[in-house]
C-alpha positions as CSV (number, residue, x, y, z in Angstrom):
1,M,193.5,-55.2,156.8
2,H,195.4,-57.6,159.4
3,R,193.5,-60.6,159.3
4,T,193.1,-60.1,155.2
5,F,196.6,-60.7,155.1
6,G,196.5,-62.9,157.4
7,F,194.0,-65.1,156.4
8,L,196.3,-65.4,153.0
9,A,199.5,-65.9,154.3
10,A,198.0,-68.9,156.3
11,L,195.8,-69.9,152.0
12,G,199.5,-69.6,150.9
13,L,200.8,-71.9,153.3
14,L,198.2,-74.3,152.7
15,A,198.3,-73.9,149.1
16,A,202.6,-74.8,149.6
17,G,201.8,-77.4,151.9
18,L,199.4,-78.8,148.9
19,A,201.5,-78.2,146.1
20,T,204.4,-80.4,147.8
21,L,202.0,-83.2,148.9
22,V,200.5,-83.3,146.0
23,S,204.2,-83.4,144.2
24,S,206.1,-85.8,146.2
25,P,204.1,-88.8,145.1
26,A,204.4,-88.3,141.2
27,Q,208.2,-87.9,141.8
28,A,208.7,-91.4,143.5
29,V,206.4,-92.6,140.6
30,R,208.4,-91.2,137.5
31,A,211.9,-92.5,139.5
32,A,210.6,-95.6,139.3
33,D,209.7,-95.7,135.6
34,P,212.0,-96.7,133.4
35,P,214.5,-94.2,131.5
36,A,213.3,-93.1,128.2
37,T,216.5,-92.2,127.6
38,T,216.3,-94.7,123.7
39,G,214.4,-95.0,121.1
40,E,212.9,-98.3,121.6
41,A,209.7,-99.5,123.7
42,A,209.9,-99.0,127.3
43,P,207.2,-100.1,130.1
44,V,205.8,-97.8,131.8
45,E,204.4,-100.5,134.1
46,S,207.2,-103.3,134.4
47,D,204.3,-105.4,137.1
48,M,202.2,-107.5,134.4
49,H,199.3,-107.6,137.1
50,E,199.4,-104.3,137.1
51,F,199.3,-104.0,133.8
52,M,196.8,-106.1,132.7
53,E,194.0,-105.2,135.0
54,Y,194.5,-101.8,134.4
55,V,194.8,-102.1,130.0
56,F,193.2,-105.2,129.5
57,E,190.6,-105.8,131.9
58,P,188.8,-103.0,131.3
59,T,189.1,-103.3,127.7
60,Y,187.8,-107.2,128.2
61,L,184.8,-106.2,130.3
62,R,183.6,-103.5,128.0
63,L,184.2,-106.0,125.0
64,K,182.4,-108.7,125.8
65,P,178.5,-107.3,126.6
66,K,179.2,-106.2,122.9
67,L,179.5,-109.4,121.6
68,A,176.3,-111.8,123.6
69,A,173.9,-110.6,121.9
70,E,173.8,-110.1,117.7
71,T,174.1,-106.0,116.5
72,A,174.0,-104.5,113.6
73,D,173.8,-100.8,115.7
74,N,176.7,-98.5,114.3
75,A,177.6,-97.3,117.8
76,A,177.9,-101.4,119.1
77,F,180.5,-101.6,115.8
78,K,182.5,-99.1,116.9
79,A,182.6,-100.0,120.4
80,I,184.0,-103.0,118.8
81,K,185.9,-101.8,117.1
82,S,187.8,-99.1,119.3
83,D,188.3,-102.0,122.0
84,S,188.9,-105.0,120.0
85,L,191.9,-102.3,118.3
86,I,192.8,-101.4,121.6
87,L,193.0,-105.5,122.6
88,A,194.9,-106.1,119.9
89,E,197.8,-103.7,120.0
90,A,198.2,-104.1,123.6
91,G,198.9,-107.7,122.0
92,N,202.4,-105.8,120.5
93,L,202.8,-103.9,124.3
94,L,203.5,-107.9,125.9
95,L,206.2,-108.1,123.3
96,I,208.2,-105.5,125.4
97,R,207.5,-107.4,128.8
98,Q,208.6,-111.0,128.4
99,P,209.3,-113.1,131.3
100,D,213.1,-114.2,131.7
101,E,211.6,-118.1,131.2
102,D,209.6,-119.3,128.4
103,Q,209.9,-115.8,126.4
104,A,209.2,-118.2,123.3
105,D,206.0,-119.3,124.4
106,W,205.1,-116.1,125.9
107,A,206.1,-114.5,122.3
108,K,203.3,-116.9,120.3
109,H,200.4,-115.7,123.3
110,S,200.9,-112.9,122.7
111,I,200.7,-112.6,118.8
112,G,197.9,-114.6,118.9
113,V,196.0,-112.4,121.4
114,R,197.0,-109.7,118.7
115,D,196.4,-111.3,115.4
116,A,193.4,-113.0,117.4
117,G,192.5,-108.8,117.8
118,G,193.4,-107.6,114.8
119,E,190.9,-109.9,112.7
120,L,188.3,-109.2,115.3
121,Y,189.0,-105.5,114.8
122,R,188.5,-106.0,111.2
123,A,185.5,-108.3,111.5
124,A,183.3,-105.1,113.4
125,K,184.7,-103.0,110.7
126,A,183.0,-104.8,108.2
127,K,180.0,-104.7,110.3
128,N,180.3,-108.9,110.4
129,F,178.7,-109.8,113.8
130,P,179.4,-113.5,113.9
131,A,182.8,-112.7,112.8
132,S,183.8,-110.8,115.6
133,K,182.4,-113.0,117.5
134,Q,184.5,-115.6,116.1
135,H,187.5,-114.4,116.4
136,F,186.7,-113.0,119.4
137,A,186.7,-116.1,121.3
138,A,189.7,-117.3,119.7
139,M,191.5,-114.2,121.4
140,I,190.0,-115.0,124.4
141,Q,191.6,-118.9,123.9
142,H,194.8,-117.2,123.1
143,C,195.1,-115.4,126.4
144,N,193.7,-118.3,128.4
145,A,196.8,-120.1,127.0
146,C,198.8,-117.4,128.4
147,H,197.1,-117.5,131.7
148,D,197.4,-121.1,132.1
149,Q,201.0,-121.4,131.5
150,F,202.1,-117.9,133.1
151,A,199.5,-117.6,135.7
152,G,199.3,-120.6,137.0
153,G,195.7,-121.2,135.0
154,E,194.1,-118.4,137.5
155,H,192.4,-115.1,135.3
156,Q,190.6,-117.5,132.8
157,L,188.2,-115.7,130.9
158,N,185.0,-116.5,129.2
159,P,183.5,-115.5,126.0
C-alpha cells in the first residue's frame, strides 16, 4: 500500500514537472507573438527566413516534381492545385510582412507571386499541364526577382 502511494506520488510529481516544462516554452512563444486585439491581419512569425522556410519552401518542394513531367493523373492535379493555391495565398501573406524599405517593390513581387500562383491553380484546375508548367515558371521568376532584390540573390529557385 505504501509502495503504491509512493509510486503514485512520484508519478504525480513527474507529471507536474513535465507539465511545467512543456508549458513554459509555449508561453514564451505566445509572449513573442503579436497581440490579436484587432481584426487586422498580423504575422504569426515575423522572421522572414522562418516564414519562407516553413511556408514557401516545403510547398515549392512538393510542387516542383509534380510539374517535372506531364501528367493527366487526377491525384497529381489535385496536389498541384493544393500547393499552387497555398503559394498563391501565401503571396497575400507577404503583403502584410513588408520591409521597412522598398515597400512598393516588395508589394509588386508579392502580387506577382500571388497572381502567377493563382494562374497556376486555375490551370491545374482545368488539368492543363502545359499552362500549369508555364505559370509555375512565371511564379518562380517572381520569387527569384524578389530574392535578387531582398536576399542579395540568395535562395534562387529552379522551375
